[in-house]
C-alpha positions in Angstrom: 80.8 112.2 15.3 81.7 113.5 18.7 79.2 113.7 21.6 79.5 117.4 21.6 79.9 118.3 17.9 78.5 121.8 17.2 78.3 122.6 20.9 80.1 125.3 22.9 81.3 125.0 26.5 82.7 127.5 29.0 84.9 125.9 31.7 85.7 128.3 34.5 89.1 128.0 36.1 90.5 125.9 33.3 94.1 127.1 32.8 95.3 124.2 34.9 94.4 121.1 36.9 90.9 119.7 36.8 89.5 122.5 34.6 92.2 122.2 32.0 91.7 118.4 31.7 87.9 118.9 31.5 88.3 121.5 28.7 90.6 119.1 26.8 88.2 116.2 27.1 85.2 118.3 26.0 87.2 119.6 23.0 88.1 116.0 22.1 84.4 115.2 22.1 83.7 118.0 19.6 82.9 121.0 21.7 84.4 124.5 21.1 85.7 125.5 24.5 86.1 128.9 26.2 89.2 128.3 28.5 89.0 130.7 31.5 91.9 132.1 33.5 92.2 134.8 36.1 95.9 135.8 35.9 98.0 133.1 34.3 97.5 133.7 30.5 100.4 131.5 29.5 98.9 128.5 31.2 95.5 129.1 29.5 97.2 129.6 26.1 99.0 126.3 26.5 95.7 124.5 27.1 94.3 126.2 24.0 97.3 125.3 22.0 97.0 121.6 23.0 93.4 121.5 22.0 94.1 123.1 18.7 97.0 120.8 18.0 94.6 117.9 18.4 92.2 119.4 15.9 89.8 121.1 18.4 88.6 124.6 18.8 89.2 126.8 21.9 89.9 130.4 23.0 91.5 131.6 26.2 89.7 134.4 28.0 90.9 136.2 31.1 88.1 137.0 33.5 87.8 137.5 37.3 84.5 135.8 38.1 84.1 137.9 41.3 83.5 140.9 39.0 80.4 141.7 36.9 82.6 142.5 34.0 84.3 139.1 34.3 81.3 136.9 34.1 79.7 138.9 31.2 83.1 138.7 29.4 83.0 134.9 29.5 79.4 134.6 28.4 80.1 137.1 25.6 83.2 135.3 24.5 81.3 132.1 23.8 78.9 133.9 21.5 81.5 136.1 19.8 83.9 133.3 19.1 81.6 130.3 18.5 78.0 131.7 18.1 76.3 129.7 20.9 76.6 128.3 24.4 75.4 124.9 25.4 77.5 123.9 28.5 78.7 125.8 31.5 81.2 124.0 33.8 81.5 125.9 37.1 84.9 124.6 38.1 86.6 127.7 39.5 86.9 127.8 43.3 89.2 128.9 46.0 89.4 130.7 49.3 92.6 129.4 50.8 94.8 131.9 49.0 96.6 134.4 51.2 95.8 138.1 51.2 92.4 137.9 49.4 90.2 139.1 52.3 88.0 137.3 54.8 85.0 137.3 52.5 86.8 136.1 49.4 85.8 132.4 49.7 82.1 133.3 49.8 82.4 135.8 47.0 84.0 133.3 44.7 82.4 130.0 45.8 78.8 131.3 46.1 78.3 134.8 44.7 80.5 134.3 41.6 78.9 131.0 40.7 75.4 132.4 40.7 76.6 135.5 38.8 78.3 133.4 36.2 75.2 131.3 35.7 73.0 134.3 35.5 75.2 135.9 32.9 75.2 132.7 30.8 71.6 131.7 31.0 70.3 134.4 28.5 72.5 133.1 25.8 72.3 129.3 26.5 70.4 127.2 24.1 67.4 125.0 25.1 68.7 121.6 26.2 71.9 123.2 27.7 73.5 121.9 30.9 75.3 123.5 33.9 77.8 121.3 35.8 78.9 122.5 39.2 82.1 121.0 40.6 82.4 120.6 44.4 84.0 118.4 47.0 82.7 115.9 49.5 84.3 118.1 52.2 81.9 120.8 51.1 78.9 118.8 50.0 78.7 116.9 53.3 79.9 119.7 55.6 76.6 119.9 57.5 76.9 116.3 58.5 80.6 115.3 58.2 83.2 117.6 59.8 86.3 118.6 57.7 89.7 119.9 58.6 89.6 123.3 60.5 91.8 124.9 57.8 89.2 124.1 55.2 85.9 124.6 57.0 85.4 128.1 55.9 86.0 127.2 52.3 83.8 124.1 52.6 80.9 126.1 53.9 81.2 128.7 51.2 81.2 126.0 48.5 78.1 124.4 50.1 76.5 127.8 50.1 77.3 128.0 46.4 75.8 124.6 45.8 72.6 125.5 47.7 72.2 128.8 45.8 72.6 127.1 42.5 70.1 124.4 43.4 67.5 127.0 44.3 67.7 128.1 40.6 66.7 124.6 39.3 63.0 125.5 38.7 63.8 128.7 36.8 66.4 126.9 34.8 63.9 124.2 33.9 61.6 126.9 32.5 64.4 127.6 30.0 65.1 124.0 29.2 68.5 124.0 31.1 69.6 121.3 33.6 72.0 121.5 36.5 74.2 118.6 37.7 76.5 118.7 40.7 79.7 116.6 40.7 81.2 116.0 44.2 84.6 114.4 44.6 86.7 113.3 47.5 90.1 114.9 48.0 91.8 114.9 44.6 95.5 114.2 44.6 97.5 116.8 42.6 95.1 119.8 43.1 96.1 123.1 44.6 93.6 122.7 47.4 94.9 119.2 48.4 98.5 120.6 48.4 97.5 123.6 50.6 95.6 121.3 53.0 98.6 119.0 53.3 100.8 122.0 54.0 98.5 123.3 56.7 97.9 119.8 58.1 100.9 117.7 57.3 100.0 114.2 56.4 96.4 115.1 55.4 96.6 113.5 51.9 98.1 110.3 53.2 95.6 110.1 56.0 92.6 110.6 53.7 94.0 108.1 51.3 94.3 105.5 54.0 90.8 106.2 55.2 89.2 106.2 51.8 91.3 103.4 50.3 91.8 105.4 47.1 91.9 109.0 46.0 91.1 110.1 42.5 93.8 111.8 40.4 93.1 115.0 38.6 92.7 113.2 35.3 90.3 110.6 36.7 88.1 113.2 38.4 88.1 115.3 35.2 86.7 112.3 33.3 83.8 112.2 35.7 83.1 115.9 35.4 83.3 115.8 31.6 81.0 112.8 31.5 78.2 114.8 33.2 78.0 117.1 30.1 76.0 114.5 28.3 74.9 112.1 31.0 71.2 111.1 31.0 70.3 112.3 34.5 67.7 114.6 36.0 68.3 118.2 36.9 69.6 118.5 40.4 71.4 115.1 40.2 74.6 114.7 42.3 77.3 112.5 40.8 79.8 111.2 43.4 83.5 110.4 42.8 85.1 108.4 45.6 84.8 108.7 49.3 82.2 105.9 49.9 82.8 106.2 53.7 81.1 109.7 53.6 77.7 108.1 53.0 77.8 106.0 56.1 78.8 109.1 58.2 76.2 111.4 56.6 73.2 109.1 56.2 73.0 110.1 52.6 72.7 107.5 50.0 74.8 107.5 46.8 72.8 107.5 43.6 75.9 106.6 41.5 
């Protein structure tokens, strides 16, 4: 028996990278998974094909989370395809893309996260969990400076985390818990690549400072583990970057 047998999960931004790995892990644990993409359907279909080849269940759903139609399409897809929703992994993020507008980071990293949660809650079963994926660069932004090229995105992601945390009491009324997973810079992600492009040597410098950076696969394991972890609502799970705690004054609960 898998840990997530007879459960259904939505993983936003799961056509590649961390989200794709999280979706694959959850499926291997028994969950039926809604794999979300914004534009790249072939990538999402490849993730679904891999899950199905391993005996799992998944469906690829194209949805722009910054639109009302998009978030409701994802929530509906879980019910229409699998009949229930037990886990929402809020992995999709961005803001460094060119040509998306000055307010795009806040729309995606705060407003869309709240909208997706609000669309999902009415169909989520009691005992369900929401996992919000963020970065140390965002989580600690009020106490530890980040690279100038990333500061706007970091502040928008922190705003998203704060907005979600404000919903913890209302989620508790419905028997739903929220867990935040914060990771140091992850090698192999689009964000790390863009940061290294804007600030050459950023990845190498961060690796030297931290001693180790997680790979996409390693961080995805941490995120997926929070689907069933015995932790209180509002818990923050940290991956890497122990030096952040000394700088911020915050203590790791991990």
